[in-house]
C-alpha positions in Angstrom: 55.3 154.4 88.1 53.3 155.3 85.0 50.1 157.2 85.5 47.0 155.0 85.3 45.2 155.0 82.0 41.6 155.2 83.2 39.8 156.0 79.9 40.7 156.2 76.3 39.9 156.0 72.5 37.9 153.3 70.8 39.4 152.5 67.4 42.8 152.8 65.9 44.8 153.1 69.1 43.6 149.7 70.3 43.6 147.8 67.0 43.8 144.1 67.0 47.5 144.0 66.1 49.8 144.8 68.9 51.8 147.9 68.3 52.6 149.2 71.8 55.2 146.5 72.7 57.7 144.3 71.0 57.7 141.6 73.5 57.6 137.9 72.7 54.1 136.4 73.2 53.3 134.2 76.2 51.2 131.0 75.8 48.4 132.8 77.6 48.2 135.7 75.1 45.2 136.1 72.9 45.4 135.2 69.3 44.2 137.8 66.7 41.0 135.7 66.3 40.2 135.6 70.0 41.1 139.3 70.4 38.6 140.1 67.7 35.9 138.5 69.8 36.8 140.6 72.9 38.0 143.9 71.5 34.6 145.5 70.6 33.3 145.2 74.2 36.5 146.7 75.7 36.7 149.5 73.2 33.1 150.4 73.7 33.7 150.5 77.5 36.7 152.8 77.0 34.8 155.1 74.6 32.0 155.4 77.1 34.3 156.5 79.8 36.0 159.1 77.6 32.6 160.5 76.6 31.5 160.6 80.3 34.6 162.6 81.3 34.2 164.9 78.3 30.6 165.7 79.4 31.9 166.4 82.9 34.3 168.9 81.5 37.4 166.8 82.4 40.2 166.9 79.9 42.1 163.6 79.7 44.8 162.8 77.1 44.2 159.7 75.0 46.0 156.8 76.9 48.7 154.9 75.1 48.2 151.6 76.9 46.8 148.9 74.6 43.7 147.3 75.9 45.0 144.1 74.3 48.1 144.2 76.4 46.0 144.9 79.5 43.8 141.9 78.9 46.8 139.7 78.1 48.4 140.7 81.4 45.2 139.8 83.3 45.0 136.4 81.5 48.7 135.9 82.4 47.9 136.3 86.1 44.8 134.1 85.8 46.5 131.3 83.9 49.9 131.2 85.8 48.6 132.0 89.3 51.3 134.6 90.1 50.8 137.6 92.4 50.1 141.0 90.8 53.4 142.3 92.0 55.2 139.6 90.1 53.7 140.5 86.7 56.6 140.5 84.1 58.0 144.0 83.3 57.2 143.7 79.5 53.5 144.0 80.4 52.0 147.4 81.4 52.6 148.6 85.0 50.8 146.2 87.5 48.9 149.1 89.0 47.4 149.9 85.6 46.6 146.3 84.9 45.0 145.8 88.4 43.0 149.1 87.9 41.5 147.8 84.7 40.8 144.4 86.2 39.0 146.0 89.1 37.0 148.4 86.9 35.9 145.6 84.5 34.9 143.4 87.4 32.9 146.2 89.1 31.2 147.4 85.9 30.2 143.9 84.7 32.4 143.8 81.7 33.6 140.2 82.4 30.0 139.1 82.8 29.0 140.8 79.5 31.8 139.1 77.7 30.9 135.8 79.2 27.2 136.2 78.1 28.1 137.2 74.6 30.7 134.5 74.1 28.4 131.9 75.6 25.8 132.7 72.9 28.4 132.4 70.2 29.7 129.1 71.6 26.2 127.6 71.8 25.4 128.7 68.2 28.6 127.0 67.0 27.4 123.8 68.6 24.1 124.1 66.8 22.2 125.2 69.9 20.0 128.3 70.5 22.0 131.2 72.0 19.6 131.2 75.0 19.8 128.0 77.1 16.6 126.3 78.4 18.2 124.1 81.1 21.1 124.3 83.5 23.2 122.4 86.1 24.3 123.7 89.5 27.2 122.7 91.7 29.6 124.2 94.3 33.2 123.8 95.2 35.0 124.7 98.4 38.5 126.3 98.0 41.1 127.1 100.6 42.0 130.8 100.9 45.4 132.5 101.1 46.6 134.5 104.1 45.6 137.9 102.6 41.9 137.0 102.5 39.8 138.8 105.2 38.4 136.6 107.8 34.9 138.0 107.5 34.7 136.7 103.9 35.6 133.1 104.6 34.2 130.3 106.8 34.5 126.6 107.5 32.9 123.9 105.3 32.0 121.4 107.9 31.5 118.6 105.4 34.8 118.9 103.6 36.7 120.3 106.5 38.0 123.3 104.4 38.6 126.8 105.7 38.0 129.2 102.9 35.3 130.2 100.4 32.7 128.3 98.4 32.3 128.8 94.7 28.8 128.2 93.3 28.5 127.8 89.5 25.6 127.3 87.2 26.2 126.0 83.6 24.2 125.0 80.6 24.0 121.4 79.4 27.2 121.9 77.4 29.0 123.0 80.6 29.3 126.7 79.6 29.3 129.0 82.7 26.1 131.0 83.0 26.3 132.3 86.6 28.8 132.4 89.4 28.9 133.4 93.1 31.6 133.3 95.7 30.7 133.2 99.4 32.1 132.1 102.8 32.5 128.3 102.9 30.1 127.9 105.8 27.1 129.2 103.7 24.7 126.4 102.8 24.3 125.1 99.2 20.6 126.1 99.5 21.5 129.7 99.8 24.0 129.4 96.9 21.4 127.7 94.8 18.9 130.5 95.3 21.4 133.1 94.4 22.5 131.3 91.2 18.9 130.6 90.1 18.0 134.3 90.6 21.1 135.4 88.6 20.4 132.9 85.8 16.7 133.8 85.5 17.5 137.5 85.0 20.1 136.9 82.3 18.5 133.8 80.7 14.7 134.0 81.3 14.4 131.0 78.9 15.7 128.5 81.5 13.0 126.2 82.7 14.9 123.2 84.0 17.8 122.7 86.5 19.6 119.7 87.9 21.2 119.8 91.3 22.8 117.5 93.8 21.2 116.6 97.2 22.8 119.7 98.9 20.6 122.0 97.0 17.2 120.6 98.0 14.6 122.2 100.2 15.0 126.0 100.1 16.6 126.1 96.6 13.8 123.8 95.2 11.1 126.0 96.8 12.7 129.1 95.4 12.6 127.7 91.8 8.8 127.6 92.0 8.7 131.4 92.2 11.0 131.6 89.2 9.2 129.1 87.1 12.2 126.7 87.0 11.7 122.9 87.5 14.6 121.8 89.8 15.4 118.1 89.8 17.6 116.7 92.6 20.0 114.0 91.2 21.5 111.9 94.0 24.7 110.0 93.8 24.3 106.2 93.6 25.2 105.1 97.1 25.3 101.4 96.1 28.1 102.1 93.5 31.4 102.8 95.2 34.2 104.9 93.7 34.0 107.4 90.9 31.0 107.1 88.5 29.1 109.4 86.1 26.0 111.0 87.6 23.2 112.0 85.4 23.6 115.6 84.1 25.8 116.6 87.0 28.9 115.3 85.3 28.7 118.3 83.0 29.2 120.9 85.7 31.9 118.7 87.4 33.8 118.7 84.1 33.5 122.5 83.9 35.0 122.8 87.4 37.9 120.6 86.3 38.6 122.7 83.2 38.5 126.0 85.2 41.0 124.6 87.6 43.6 124.5 84.8 43.9 128.2 85.5 46.3 128.2 88.4 44.9 131.4 90.0 41.9 129.3 91.0 43.9 126.5 92.7 43.4 128.6 95.9 41.4 131.7 96.5 43.9 134.6 96.5 41.4 137.5 96.1 40.7 139.8 99.0 37.2 140.5 97.7 34.7 137.8 96.8 33.6 139.8 93.6 37.2 139.7 92.4 37.3 135.9 93.1 34.1 135.6 91.0 35.7 137.7 88.2 38.8 135.4 88.1 36.5 132.4 87.6 34.5 134.3 84.9 37.8 135.3 83.2 39.0 131.6 83.1 35.6 130.8 81.5 36.1 133.6 78.9 39.5 132.2 78.0 38.0 128.7 77.5 35.0 130.1 75.6 37.2 132.1 73.2 39.3 129.1 72.4 36.2 127.0 71.9 34.7 129.4 69.5 37.9 129.8 67.4 38.8 126.2 67.6 42.2 126.9 69.1 44.4 125.3 71.7 47.5 126.8 73.2 50.1 125.6 70.7 48.2 125.8 67.5 47.6 129.5 66.8 51.2 130.5 67.5 53.0 128.2 65.2 50.7 128.0 62.1 
């Protein structure tokens, strides 16, 4: 097994063109345009780690593993839903790929990418980079057999054993905040966490729309944050599926995220890794939105 590349250079060795492998591209791979959006953040992270080790007197050879290959491998897992040990052999070693995924999740690199790309996507749509309103919803997901029991619970309403994903989006449906908790945690607690996260990253938010599960404690919490929370109930006199004011945006976002098969069930042993997988799916969608690409277009033009 190859030694893990835990730090490395910042420029020519991780250029936007792939030079470390000759493999055929997968549909989940980044195009050159999308890689150009992501590469500066990853290269800066790697440079900072190299400099930190140099200051500590640790001599480390420049790693040969391409950051682009690493990110493509993580996207492959996220999009196809495979286990890490089933990662194709033409990617870097799975231990190396998982190390980078874990480090980027722990150090907030995925969150940073999400914030930066959200600003670019909003600007492209003619909006200000900083949102002023948001929508909140939650989704219960079943867990796999490897998930520790102390990180999951039972959603009594939906009769699901697993975890609950809480997301907060802007009015375009772009993901702003995410939390993953045991399924038995109330929506009120999730709403308080999401509002706190959002207010720190986006202090411009002054309005939020939620469903009836987020009232009481969540609504009271918003007063301390200066956010006006409006509860939007479902129309009980209208049977079947129907569009609910503002809330349809976040429901659409959940549907789009679920196209990434790793999210069909919660396979992550750690809740923060589960949140990172959701954030990664959002980054994939954001990059395509900014560059105007869909899966088939960039590879055959």
